[in-house]
OpenMM code with the backbone's topology and positions (N, CA, C; nanometers):
from openmm import Vec3, app, unit

residues = "MET ALA ALA ILE LEU LYS VAL THR ASN PRO CYS LEU SER LEU PHE LEU THR ALA SER VAL ASN ARG ASN CYS ALA VAL THR LEU THR THR ASN PRO LYS THR LEU SER SER THR TYR TYR PRO PHE PHE THR THR MET THR LYS LYS LEU HIS GLN SER PHE PRO ILE SER ASP ASN ILE PHE ASN PHE SER GLU TRP SER LEU ARG ASN VAL GLN LEU ILE ILE LEU ASN LEU PRO LEU SER ILE LEU PRO SER GLY PRO ALA ASP LEU ILE PRO SER LEU LEU GLU LEU ILE CYS ASN ALA ASN ASP VAL PRO ILE PHE GLY ALA ARG PHE PHE ALA PRO ASP LEU ALA LYS ARG GLU LEU LYS ARG THR ILE SER VAL VAL VAL ALA VAL ASP LEU LEU HIS VAL LEU LEU MET ARG GLU SER ILE PHE PHE PHE SER ARG ALA HIS SER VAL ALA PRO ALA TYR SER GLY ILE LYS PHE THR GLN CYS LYS LYS CYS TYR TYR PHE GLY HIS SER ALA PRO LEU".split()
positions = [
    Vec3(11.4156, 5.5561, -4.7996),
    Vec3(11.3440, 5.6648, -4.7323),
    Vec3(11.3474, 5.8075, -4.7576),
    Vec3(11.4469, 5.8226, -4.7930),
    Vec3(11.4904, 5.9527, -4.8386),
    Vec3(11.4132, 6.0000, -4.9749),
    Vec3(11.4059, 5.8820, -5.0651),
    Vec3(11.3592, 5.8924, -5.2147),
    Vec3(11.1978, 5.9247, -5.1860),
    Vec3(11.1505, 5.8497, -5.0745),
    Vec3(11.0097, 5.8872, -5.0554),
    Vec3(10.9601, 6.0379, -5.0077),
    Vec3(11.0492, 6.0772, -4.9197),
    Vec3(11.0204, 6.2225, -4.8473),
    Vec3(11.0639, 6.3256, -4.9741),
    Vec3(11.1534, 6.2946, -5.0860),
    Vec3(11.1905, 6.3748, -5.1673),
    Vec3(11.0436, 6.3917, -5.2692),
    Vec3(10.9841, 6.3054, -5.2578),
    Vec3(10.8556, 6.3043, -5.3676),
    Vec3(10.7439, 6.3700, -5.2671),
    Vec3(10.7213, 6.3106, -5.1585),
    Vec3(10.6137, 6.3605, -5.0973),
    Vec3(10.6298, 6.5087, -5.0273),
    Vec3(10.7571, 6.5456, -4.9683),
    Vec3(10.7785, 6.6668, -4.9143),
    Vec3(10.9052, 6.7208, -4.9646),
    Vec3(10.9570, 6.7758, -5.0229),
    Vec3(11.0929, 6.8185, -5.0686),
    Vec3(11.1597, 6.9170, -4.9786),
    Vec3(11.0708, 6.9761, -4.8953),
    Vec3(11.1123, 7.0633, -4.8114),
    Vec3(11.1879, 7.0093, -4.6903),
    Vec3(11.1522, 6.8987, -4.6470),
    Vec3(11.2059, 6.8125, -4.5345),
    Vec3(11.3467, 6.7785, -4.5443),
    Vec3(11.4236, 6.7979, -4.4224),
    Vec3(11.5579, 6.7325, -4.4149),
    Vec3(11.5756, 6.5958, -4.4441),
    Vec3(11.6649, 6.5762, -4.5409),
    Vec3(11.6993, 6.4186, -4.5770),
    Vec3(11.8065, 6.3887, -4.5355),
    Vec3(11.8559, 6.4426, -4.4148),
    Vec3(11.9761, 6.3826, -4.3380),
    Vec3(11.9153, 6.2894, -4.2308),
    Vec3(11.8902, 6.1602, -4.2840),
    Vec3(11.8453, 6.0620, -4.1786),
    Vec3(11.8739, 5.9625, -4.1933),
    Vec3(11.8886, 5.8566, -4.0947),
    Vec3(11.9258, 5.7231, -4.0823),
    Vec3(11.8008, 5.6119, -4.0508),
    Vec3(11.7852, 5.5125, -4.1465),
    Vec3(11.6516, 5.4071, -4.1119),
    Vec3(11.7514, 5.2942, -4.0831),
    Vec3(11.7040, 5.2348, -3.9372),
    Vec3(11.7459, 5.1177, -3.9296),
    Vec3(11.6449, 5.0116, -3.8839),
    Vec3(11.6535, 4.8747, -3.8782),
    Vec3(11.5422, 4.7844, -3.8445),
    Vec3(11.6389, 4.6937, -3.7512),
    Vec3(11.5906, 4.6975, -3.6322),
    Vec3(11.6152, 4.6051, -3.5545),
    Vec3(11.5686, 4.4497, -3.5450),
    Vec3(11.6208, 4.3544, -3.4507),
    Vec3(11.5781, 4.1908, -3.4854),
    Vec3(11.4328, 4.1892, -3.4581),
    Vec3(11.3590, 4.2750, -3.3887),
    Vec3(11.2177, 4.2860, -3.3826),
    Vec3(11.1131, 4.3306, -3.4735),
    Vec3(11.2033, 4.3775, -3.5973),
    Vec3(11.1340, 4.4502, -3.7054),
    Vec3(11.0813, 4.6032, -3.6598),
    Vec3(11.1341, 4.6389, -3.5780),
    Vec3(11.0763, 4.7933, -3.5407),
    Vec3(11.1698, 4.9059, -3.6214),
    Vec3(11.1007, 4.9937, -3.7000),
    Vec3(11.1881, 5.0635, -3.7940),
    Vec3(11.2134, 5.2134, -3.6941),
    Vec3(11.3627, 5.2466, -3.6638),
    Vec3(11.4076, 5.3448, -3.6298),
    Vec3(11.4629, 5.4531, -3.7349),
    Vec3(11.4148, 5.5868, -3.7185),
    Vec3(11.4474, 5.6780, -3.8195),
    Vec3(11.5193, 5.8056, -3.7276),
    Vec3(11.6519, 5.8179, -3.7473),
    Vec3(11.7402, 5.8796, -3.6546),
    Vec3(11.7651, 6.0310, -3.7450),
    Vec3(11.7383, 6.1376, -3.7103),
    Vec3(11.7665, 6.2828, -3.7831),
    Vec3(11.8399, 6.3377, -3.7060),
    Vec3(11.8913, 6.4641, -3.7638),
    Vec3(11.9891, 6.5458, -3.7191),
    Vec3(11.9059, 6.6128, -3.5803),
    Vec3(11.9710, 6.6511, -3.4943),
    Vec3(11.8937, 6.7078, -3.3227),
    Vec3(11.8489, 6.8137, -3.3783),
    Vec3(11.8382, 6.9005, -3.4666),
    Vec3(11.7600, 7.0211, -3.4848),
    Vec3(11.6053, 6.9993, -3.5751),
    Vec3(11.6020, 6.8749, -3.6105),
    Vec3(11.4794, 6.8441, -3.6742),
    Vec3(11.3917, 6.7695, -3.5580),
    Vec3(11.2763, 6.7796, -3.5650),
    Vec3(11.1587, 6.7019, -3.4534),
    Vec3(11.1373, 6.6081, -3.5559),
    Vec3(11.1300, 6.4931, -3.4921),
    Vec3(11.0526, 6.3885, -3.5445),
    Vec3(10.9099, 6.3901, -3.5454),
    Vec3(10.8351, 6.4774, -3.5081),
    Vec3(10.7132, 6.4733, -3.5349),
    Vec3(10.6977, 6.5435, -3.6941),
    Vec3(10.7849, 6.6073, -3.7639),
    Vec3(10.7659, 6.6656, -3.8895),
    Vec3(10.7462, 6.5653, -3.9782),
    Vec3(10.8021, 6.4265, -3.9388),
    Vec3(10.8140, 6.3065, -4.0310),
    Vec3(10.6696, 6.2386, -4.0024),
    Vec3(10.6023, 6.2370, -3.9163),
    Vec3(10.4708, 6.1789, -3.8726),
    Vec3(10.4025, 6.1553, -3.9735),
    Vec3(10.3564, 6.2361, -4.0614),
    Vec3(10.2484, 6.2339, -4.1627),
    Vec3(10.2969, 6.1253, -4.2755),
    Vec3(10.4094, 6.0980, -4.2831),
    Vec3(10.4964, 6.0338, -4.3736),
    Vec3(10.5083, 5.8762, -4.3457),
    Vec3(10.4862, 5.8413, -4.2256),
    Vec3(10.5377, 5.7188, -4.1472),
    Vec3(10.4642, 5.5811, -4.2065),
    Vec3(10.3365, 5.6135, -4.2436),
    Vec3(10.2386, 5.5085, -4.3074),
    Vec3(10.2920, 5.4874, -4.4608),
    Vec3(10.3368, 5.5985, -4.5221),
    Vec3(10.3826, 5.5760, -4.6627),
    Vec3(10.4973, 5.5013, -4.6419),
    Vec3(10.5984, 5.5493, -4.5754),
    Vec3(10.7206, 5.4812, -4.5671),
    Vec3(10.7116, 5.3368, -4.5122),
    Vec3(10.6279, 5.3030, -4.4568),
    Vec3(10.5826, 5.1678, -4.4027),
    Vec3(10.5372, 5.0607, -4.5004),
    Vec3(10.4538, 5.1491, -4.5869),
    Vec3(10.4277, 5.0705, -4.7129),
    Vec3(10.5515, 5.0470, -4.8095),
    Vec3(10.6144, 5.1581, -4.8436),
    Vec3(10.7338, 5.1446, -4.9196),
    Vec3(10.8313, 5.0226, -4.8651),
    Vec3(10.8509, 5.0193, -4.7224),
    Vec3(10.9373, 4.9120, -4.6707),
    Vec3(10.8803, 4.7842, -4.6961),
    Vec3(10.7410, 4.7551, -4.6783),
    Vec3(10.7033, 4.6285, -4.7276),
    Vec3(10.7209, 4.6089, -4.8784),
    Vec3(10.6713, 4.7072, -4.9430),
    Vec3(10.7085, 4.6844, -5.1047),
    Vec3(10.8664, 4.6518, -5.1314),
    Vec3(10.9464, 4.7170, -5.0465),
    Vec3(11.0785, 4.6765, -5.0893),
    Vec3(11.1129, 4.5566, -5.0519),
    Vec3(11.0957, 4.5027, -4.9264),
    Vec3(11.1420, 4.3968, -4.8626),
    Vec3(10.9918, 4.3010, -4.8444),
    Vec3(10.9352, 4.2315, -4.9588),
    Vec3(10.8189, 4.1768, -4.9541),
    Vec3(10.8421, 4.0407, -4.8387),
    Vec3(10.7603, 4.0328, -4.7452),
    Vec3(10.7347, 3.9321, -4.6514),
    Vec3(10.5978, 3.8756, -4.6408),
    Vec3(10.5875, 3.7835, -4.6052),
    Vec3(10.4305, 3.6955, -4.6104),
    Vec3(10.3428, 3.8012, -4.5227),
    Vec3(10.3641, 3.8462, -4.4155),
    Vec3(10.2803, 3.9378, -4.3437),
    Vec3(10.3615, 4.0510, -4.3231),
    Vec3(10.2964, 4.1707, -4.3348),
    Vec3(10.3553, 4.3119, -4.2979),
    Vec3(10.3966, 4.3090, -4.1528),
    Vec3(10.5181, 4.2878, -4.1487),
    Vec3(10.6093, 4.3180, -4.0066),
    Vec3(10.6337, 4.4348, -3.9613),
    Vec3(10.6504, 4.5226, -4.0602),
    Vec3(10.6713, 4.6669, -4.0168),
    Vec3(10.5552, 4.7594, -4.0345),
    Vec3(10.5361, 4.7550, -3.8972),
    Vec3(10.4070, 4.8383, -3.8285),
    Vec3(10.4616, 4.9661, -3.7882),
    Vec3(10.3730, 5.0617, -3.7946),
    Vec3(10.4020, 5.1959, -3.7609),
    Vec3(10.3358, 5.2026, -3.6092),
    Vec3(10.4236, 5.2597, -3.5129),
    Vec3(10.3733, 5.2608, -3.3712),
    Vec3(10.3695, 5.4086, -3.3387),
    Vec3(10.2670, 5.5073, -3.3078),
    Vec3(10.2612, 5.6086, -3.2573),
    Vec3(10.3299, 5.6240, -3.0957),
    Vec3(10.3282, 5.5081, -3.0468),
    Vec3(10.3829, 5.5228, -2.8731),
    Vec3(10.5453, 5.5644, -2.9392),
    Vec3(10.6196, 5.5592, -3.0040),
    Vec3(10.7343, 5.5874, -3.0299),
    Vec3(10.7619, 5.6928, -3.0462),
    Vec3(10.6548, 5.7921, -3.0996),
    Vec3(10.6310, 5.9481, -3.1073),
    Vec3(10.6525, 6.0035, -2.9841),
    Vec3(10.5761, 5.9477, -2.8786),
    Vec3(10.5733, 6.0371, -2.7867),
    Vec3(10.6893, 5.9880, -2.6527),
    Vec3(10.7464, 5.8574, -2.6848),
    Vec3(10.8517, 5.8358, -2.5986),
    Vec3(10.9730, 5.9122, -2.5929),
    Vec3(11.0030, 5.9509, -2.4566),
    Vec3(11.1206, 6.0362, -2.4391),
    Vec3(11.2229, 5.9776, -2.3318),
    Vec3(11.3191, 5.9411, -2.3750),
    Vec3(11.4203, 5.8838, -2.2655),
    Vec3(11.4929, 5.9712, -2.1982),
    Vec3(11.4750, 5.9130, -2.0338),
    Vec3(11.5526, 6.0129, -1.9591),
    Vec3(11.6385, 5.9274, -1.8898),
    Vec3(11.7597, 5.9798, -1.8288),
    Vec3(11.8277, 5.9094, -1.7556),
    Vec3(11.8538, 5.9655, -1.5942),
    Vec3(11.8283, 5.8796, -1.4973),
    Vec3(11.8240, 5.9273, -1.3584),
    Vec3(11.9546, 5.8465, -1.3024),
    Vec3(12.0638, 5.9509, -1.2645),
    Vec3(12.1750, 5.9015, -1.2105),
    Vec3(12.1987, 5.8884, -1.1032),
    Vec3(12.3065, 5.8031, -1.0601),
    Vec3(12.3338, 5.7689, -0.9280),
    Vec3(12.2149, 5.7029, -0.8296),
    Vec3(12.1758, 5.6319, -0.9182),
    Vec3(12.0612, 5.5231, -0.8036),
    Vec3(12.1252, 5.4312, -0.7113),
    Vec3(12.1324, 5.4024, -0.5903),
    Vec3(12.1995, 5.3435, -0.5123),
    Vec3(12.1470, 5.1713, -0.5467),
    Vec3(12.2469, 5.0806, -0.5692),
    Vec3(12.1912, 4.9543, -0.6047),
    Vec3(12.1248, 4.8723, -0.4879),
    Vec3(12.1236, 4.9398, -0.3583),
    Vec3(12.0441, 4.8393, -0.2682),
    Vec3(11.8999, 4.8588, -0.3068),
    Vec3(11.8382, 4.9863, -0.3630),
    Vec3(11.7177, 4.9956, -0.3887),
    Vec3(11.6617, 4.9501, -0.5196),
    Vec3(11.7295, 4.8835, -0.6034),
    Vec3(11.7111, 4.8324, -0.7344),
    Vec3(11.7458, 4.6814, -0.7481),
    Vec3(11.6305, 4.6228, -0.8008),
    Vec3(11.6416, 4.4756, -0.8222),
    Vec3(11.7521, 4.4478, -0.9301),
    Vec3(11.8079, 4.3277, -0.9101),
    Vec3(11.9235, 4.2785, -0.9746),
    Vec3(11.9150, 4.2492, -1.1258),
    Vec3(11.7694, 4.1992, -1.1365),
    Vec3(11.7224, 4.1799, -1.2946),
    Vec3(11.6570, 4.2723, -1.3693),
    Vec3(11.6729, 4.2831, -1.4822),
    Vec3(11.6328, 4.3849, -1.5707),
    Vec3(11.4603, 4.3682, -1.5847),
    Vec3(11.4063, 4.2478, -1.5848),
    Vec3(11.2529, 4.2282, -1.5799),
    Vec3(11.1898, 4.2923, -1.4722),
    Vec3(11.2449, 4.2789, -1.3330),
    Vec3(11.1913, 4.3362, -1.2205),
    Vec3(11.2449, 4.5195, -1.1957),
    Vec3(11.2956, 4.5529, -1.3189),
    Vec3(11.3484, 4.6966, -1.2971),
    Vec3(11.2088, 4.8093, -1.2839),
    Vec3(11.1259, 4.7739, -1.4210),
    Vec3(11.0181, 4.8619, -1.4468),
    Vec3(10.9113, 4.8452, -1.3402),
    Vec3(10.8695, 4.7630, -1.2763),
    Vec3(10.7620, 4.7608, -1.1682),
    Vec3(10.8226, 4.8354, -1.0429),
    Vec3(10.9435, 4.8120, -1.0172),
    Vec3(11.0042, 4.8545, -0.8827),
    Vec3(11.0186, 5.0582, -0.9274),
    Vec3(11.0653, 5.0786, -1.0288),
    Vec3(11.1044, 5.2352, -1.0670),
    Vec3(10.9568, 5.2857, -1.1041),
    Vec3(10.8720, 5.2063, -1.1531),
    Vec3(10.7284, 5.2517, -1.1701),
    Vec3(10.6832, 5.3114, -1.0399),
    Vec3(10.6982, 5.2456, -0.9306),
    Vec3(10.6334, 5.2785, -0.7994),
    Vec3(10.6824, 5.3773, -0.7578),
    Vec3(10.8329, 5.3894, -0.7594),
    Vec3(10.9168, 5.5038, -0.6805),
    Vec3(10.9016, 5.6292, -0.7585),
    Vec3(10.8895, 5.6214, -0.9028),
    Vec3(10.8716, 5.7645, -0.9792),
    Vec3(10.7268, 5.8198, -0.9642),
    Vec3(10.6195, 5.7237, -0.9635),
    Vec3(10.4856, 5.7589, -0.9434),
    Vec3(10.4725, 5.8162, -0.7891),
    Vec3(10.5602, 5.7535, -0.6997),
    Vec3(10.5483, 5.8185, -0.5610),
    Vec3(10.6021, 5.9407, -0.5723),
    Vec3(10.7126, 5.9695, -0.6449),
    Vec3(10.7797, 6.0888, -0.6039),
    Vec3(10.7247, 6.2055, -0.7034),
    Vec3(10.7081, 6.1755, -0.8316),
    Vec3(10.6566, 6.2854, -0.9089),
    Vec3(10.5287, 6.2766, -0.9904),
    Vec3(10.4578, 6.1399, -0.9575),
    Vec3(10.3384, 6.0893, -1.0073),
    Vec3(10.3493, 6.1106, -1.1742),
    Vec3(10.4725, 6.0482, -1.2221),
    Vec3(10.4907, 6.0516, -1.3511),
    Vec3(10.4908, 5.8827, -1.3844),
    Vec3(10.3860, 5.8206, -1.4810),
    Vec3(10.4258, 5.6850, -1.5181),
    Vec3(10.5356, 5.7025, -1.6101),
    Vec3(10.5877, 5.5770, -1.6186),
    Vec3(10.7009, 5.5406, -1.7131),
    Vec3(10.6624, 5.4140, -1.7877),
    Vec3(10.7117, 5.4018, -1.8895),
    Vec3(10.6505, 5.2885, -2.0058),
    Vec3(10.7486, 5.2034, -2.0200),
    Vec3(10.8947, 5.2325, -1.9833),
    Vec3(11.0114, 5.1087, -1.9955),
    Vec3(11.1255, 5.1728, -1.9101),
    Vec3(11.2078, 5.0863, -1.8834),
    Vec3(11.3190, 5.0957, -1.7954),
    Vec3(11.4409, 5.0214, -1.8209),
    Vec3(11.5680, 5.0590, -1.8294),
    Vec3(11.6615, 4.9706, -1.8401),
    Vec3(11.7869, 5.0340, -1.7664),
    Vec3(11.8896, 4.9527, -1.7402),
    Vec3(12.0106, 4.9873, -1.6689),
    Vec3(12.1111, 5.0332, -1.7664),
    Vec3(12.1391, 5.1471, -1.7586),
    Vec3(12.2397, 5.2269, -1.8370),
    Vec3(12.3636, 5.1106, -1.8561),
    Vec3(12.4340, 5.0531, -1.7779),
    Vec3(12.5404, 4.9422, -1.8101),
    Vec3(12.4512, 4.8433, -1.7690),
    Vec3(12.4270, 4.7596, -1.9006),
    Vec3(12.3606, 4.6227, -1.8974),
    Vec3(12.4352, 4.5255, -1.8205),
    Vec3(12.5656, 4.5392, -1.8337),
    Vec3(12.6627, 4.4235, -1.8014),
    Vec3(12.6335, 4.4257, -1.6130),
    Vec3(12.6052, 4.3020, -1.6033),
    Vec3(12.5636, 4.2526, -1.4445),
    Vec3(12.7018, 4.2630, -1.3642),
    Vec3(12.8080, 4.2046, -1.4293),
    Vec3(12.9087, 4.2009, -1.3473),
    Vec3(12.9703, 4.3419, -1.3380),
    Vec3(12.9673, 4.4556, -1.4367),
    Vec3(13.0228, 4.5605, -1.4128),
    Vec3(12.9309, 4.6391, -1.3219),
    Vec3(12.7963, 4.6094, -1.2968),
    Vec3(12.7016, 4.6707, -1.1983),
    Vec3(12.7383, 4.6351, -1.0708),
    Vec3(12.7899, 4.5228, -1.0422),
    Vec3(12.8054, 4.4611, -0.9172),
    Vec3(12.9245, 4.5299, -0.8488),
    Vec3(13.0134, 4.5929, -0.9278),
    Vec3(13.1497, 4.6504, -0.8711),
    Vec3(13.0945, 4.7848, -0.8373),
    Vec3(12.9857, 4.8331, -0.8526),
    Vec3(12.9705, 4.9881, -0.8071),
    Vec3(12.8552, 4.9835, -0.7087),
    Vec3(12.8574, 5.1263, -0.6351),
    Vec3(12.7562, 5.1245, -0.5460),
    Vec3(12.6382, 5.1991, -0.5888),
    Vec3(12.6636, 5.2748, -0.6777),
    Vec3(12.5235, 5.3386, -0.7695),
    Vec3(12.5485, 5.3161, -0.8967),
    Vec3(12.4139, 5.3347, -0.9736),
    Vec3(12.4189, 5.3019, -1.0837),
    Vec3(12.3215, 5.3750, -1.1521),
    Vec3(12.3038, 5.4111, -1.2865),
    Vec3(12.2206, 5.4959, -1.3729),
    Vec3(12.1212, 5.4148, -1.4593),
    Vec3(12.0206, 5.4503, -1.4629),
    Vec3(11.8790, 5.3851, -1.5293),
    Vec3(11.8543, 5.4826, -1.6220),
    Vec3(11.7957, 5.4360, -1.7466),
    Vec3(11.7225, 5.5292, -1.8250),
    Vec3(11.5646, 5.4656, -1.8510),
    Vec3(11.4875, 5.5536, -1.8244),
    Vec3(11.3459, 5.5481, -1.8175),
    Vec3(11.2662, 5.6180, -1.9319),
    Vec3(11.1591, 5.5587, -1.9921),
    Vec3(11.0963, 5.6132, -2.1149),
    Vec3(10.9533, 5.6798, -2.0389),
    Vec3(10.9503, 5.7894, -2.0685),
    Vec3(10.8307, 5.8610, -2.0298),
    Vec3(10.7647, 5.9239, -2.1249),
    Vec3(10.6327, 5.9716, -2.1103),
    Vec3(10.5596, 5.9973, -2.2202),
    Vec3(10.5909, 6.1607, -2.2461),
    Vec3(10.5929, 6.2154, -2.3655),
    Vec3(10.6489, 6.3524, -2.3887),
    Vec3(10.5673, 6.4647, -2.3120),
    Vec3(10.4568, 6.4447, -2.2715),
    Vec3(10.3699, 6.5361, -2.1846),
    Vec3(10.4097, 6.5333, -2.0526),
    Vec3(10.4897, 6.4210, -1.9887),
    Vec3(10.5112, 6.4172, -1.8492),
    Vec3(10.6679, 6.4394, -1.8235),
    Vec3(10.7268, 6.4818, -1.9420),
    Vec3(10.8878, 6.5201, -1.9226),
    Vec3(10.9112, 6.6464, -1.8379),
    Vec3(10.8226, 6.7600, -1.8429),
    Vec3(10.8671, 6.8779, -1.7391),
    Vec3(10.7867, 6.8488, -1.6132),
    Vec3(10.7548, 6.7192, -1.5800),
    Vec3(10.7059, 6.7110, -1.4474),
    Vec3(10.8457, 6.6587, -1.3796),
    Vec3(10.9006, 6.5706, -1.4551),
    Vec3(11.0312, 6.4970, -1.4002),
    Vec3(11.1198, 6.6117, -1.3492),
    Vec3(11.1266, 6.7248, -1.4239),
    Vec3(11.2092, 6.8266, -1.3608),
    Vec3(11.3738, 6.7785, -1.3750),
    Vec3(11.4733, 6.8831, -1.2950),
    Vec3(11.6052, 6.8259, -1.3406),
    Vec3(11.6551, 6.7123, -1.2300),
    Vec3(11.5666, 6.7007, -1.1264),
    Vec3(11.6111, 6.5943, -1.0205),
    Vec3(11.4763, 6.5222, -0.9803),
    Vec3(11.4976, 6.3922, -0.8963),
    Vec3(11.4003, 6.3502, -0.8411),
    Vec3(11.4590, 6.2906, -0.7005),
    Vec3(11.3666, 6.3113, -0.6173),
    Vec3(11.3833, 6.2531, -0.4864),
    Vec3(11.3577, 6.1287, -0.4641),
    Vec3(11.4580, 5.9970, -0.4111),
    Vec3(11.4355, 5.9057, -0.3748),
    Vec3(11.4966, 5.8603, -0.2454),
    Vec3(11.4175, 5.8390, -0.1404),
    Vec3(11.4823, 5.8283, 0.0072),
    Vec3(11.5535, 5.9495, 0.0401),
    Vec3(11.4832, 6.0444, 0.0491),
    Vec3(11.5603, 6.1719, 0.0987),
    Vec3(11.6860, 6.1968, 0.0358),
    Vec3(11.6953, 6.1690, -0.0970),
    Vec3(11.8044, 6.2335, -0.1836),
    Vec3(11.7537, 6.2862, -0.3107),
    Vec3(11.8365, 6.3967, -0.3698),
    Vec3(11.8217, 6.4060, -0.4896),
    Vec3(11.9086, 6.3470, -0.6210),
    Vec3(11.8322, 6.2855, -0.7019),
    Vec3(11.9372, 6.2285, -0.8055),
    Vec3(11.8855, 6.3060, -0.9684),
    Vec3(12.0022, 6.3349, -1.0183),
    Vec3(11.9917, 6.4048, -1.1464),
    Vec3(11.9146, 6.3334, -1.2555),
    Vec3(11.8330, 6.4027, -1.3270),
    Vec3(11.7708, 6.3592, -1.4354),
    Vec3(11.8004, 6.4433, -1.5555),
    Vec3(11.8200, 6.3617, -1.6537),
    Vec3(11.8574, 6.4302, -1.8024),
    Vec3(11.8099, 6.3621, -1.9104),
    Vec3(11.8243, 6.4078, -2.0172),
    Vec3(11.7821, 6.3362, -2.1535),
    Vec3(11.9076, 6.2215, -2.1714),
    Vec3(11.8313, 6.1343, -2.2208),
    Vec3(11.9537, 6.0361, -2.2599),
    Vec3(11.9551, 6.0482, -2.4035),
    Vec3(12.0934, 6.0332, -2.4159),
    Vec3(12.1238, 6.0182, -2.5546),
    Vec3(12.2036, 5.8851, -2.5989),
    Vec3(12.1341, 5.8202, -2.7270),
    Vec3(12.1857, 5.6993, -2.7343),
    Vec3(12.3068, 5.7128, -2.8354),
    Vec3(12.4006, 5.6178, -2.8077),
    Vec3(12.5157, 5.6033, -2.9010),
    Vec3(12.5914, 5.4749, -2.8931),
    Vec3(12.6271, 5.4188, -2.9931),
    Vec3(12.6670, 5.3210, -3.0258),
    Vec3(12.8491, 5.3020, -3.0680),
    Vec3(12.8884, 5.2096, -3.0932),
    Vec3(13.0454, 5.2451, -3.1138),
    Vec3(13.0636, 5.2825, -3.2753),
    Vec3(12.9642, 5.2949, -3.3318),
    Vec3(12.9587, 5.3520, -3.4810),
    Vec3(12.9042, 5.5200, -3.4535),
    Vec3(12.8621, 5.5306, -3.3627),
    Vec3(12.7823, 5.6709, -3.3559),
    Vec3(12.9239, 5.7889, -3.3646),
    Vec3(12.9183, 5.8689, -3.4733),
    Vec3(13.0190, 5.9489, -3.4468),
    Vec3(12.9916, 6.1137, -3.3939),
    Vec3(13.0697, 6.1560, -3.3264),
    Vec3(13.0550, 6.3073, -3.2800),
    Vec3(13.0580, 6.4137, -3.3604),
    Vec3(12.9808, 6.4946, -3.3779),
    Vec3(12.9729, 6.5963, -3.4597),
    Vec3(13.0992, 6.7104, -3.4066),
    Vec3(13.1414, 6.7297, -3.2765),
    Vec3(13.2134, 6.8098, -3.2459),
    Vec3(13.3433, 6.7577, -3.2382),
    Vec3(13.4046, 6.6298, -3.2025),
    Vec3(13.5457, 6.6042, -3.1953),
    Vec3(13.5461, 6.4741, -3.3058),
    Vec3(13.4498, 6.4459, -3.3926),
    Vec3(13.4783, 6.3418, -3.4944),
    Vec3(13.5294, 6.1860, -3.4328),
    Vec3(13.5028, 6.1834, -3.2870),
    Vec3(13.5550, 6.0546, -3.2459),
    Vec3(13.4332, 5.9536, -3.2330),
    Vec3(13.4463, 5.8287, -3.2649),
    Vec3(13.3400, 5.7254, -3.2687),
    Vec3(13.2895, 5.7016, -3.1281),
    Vec3(13.1602, 5.6367, -3.0981),
    Vec3(13.1250, 5.5927, -2.9572),
    Vec3(13.0130, 5.6865, -2.8862),
    Vec3(13.0100, 5.8288, -2.9321),
    Vec3(12.9111, 5.8991, -2.8554),
    Vec3(12.8749, 5.9995, -2.9445),
    Vec3(12.7710, 6.0674, -2.9096),
    Vec3(12.7114, 6.2037, -2.9867),
    Vec3(12.7605, 6.3034, -2.9158),
    Vec3(12.7252, 6.4148, -2.9993),
    Vec3(12.7924, 6.5272, -2.9838),
    Vec3(12.7470, 6.5914, -2.8212),
    Vec3(12.6017, 6.5639, -2.7824),
    Vec3(12.5660, 6.6341, -2.6582),
    Vec3(12.6369, 6.5454, -2.5292),
    Vec3(12.6736, 6.4379, -2.5643),
    Vec3(12.7409, 6.3764, -2.4496),
    Vec3(12.8997, 6.4210, -2.4583),
] * unit.nanometer
topology = app.Topology()
chain = topology.addChain("A")
for resn in residues:
    res = topology.addResidue(resn, chain)
    for name in ("N", "CA", "C"):
        topology.addAtom(name, app.Element.getBySymbol(name[0]), res)
């Protein structure tokens, strides 16, 4: 990816990581100071290069504009009593709650703690919802469900290989 960006636009930051998940979705991660929209004009070129580098009978590396508009927000301390136990039922129930509270549609939802056994030990749980970039400001810093305010914040992903730029430990990013 960096080689393509050097040729097409040498002014762009080349500090990025490209990864492909099991659904063949390509994720580009940049430093926090670089907007993902700066790479938008080069996604089609990078997709073609991926297909040339890893020839597959059908082109499974597809560019999706939806991912550019998707922002993940975390809603903290939701009572488990109002949430379904299965992740498949989470999106419809949260879609209704959030549309009633702030009139913001969500595109995806997941539990912050995916392990069901750990969730059952708690009274409240946090969920991560995907909203359109245009609706982020409508979510504000809190959302009211059942006469109680629940904090809303940007969700930062991190896996055990993510290294913090402040303390240099693994497992979290600097904003966390």
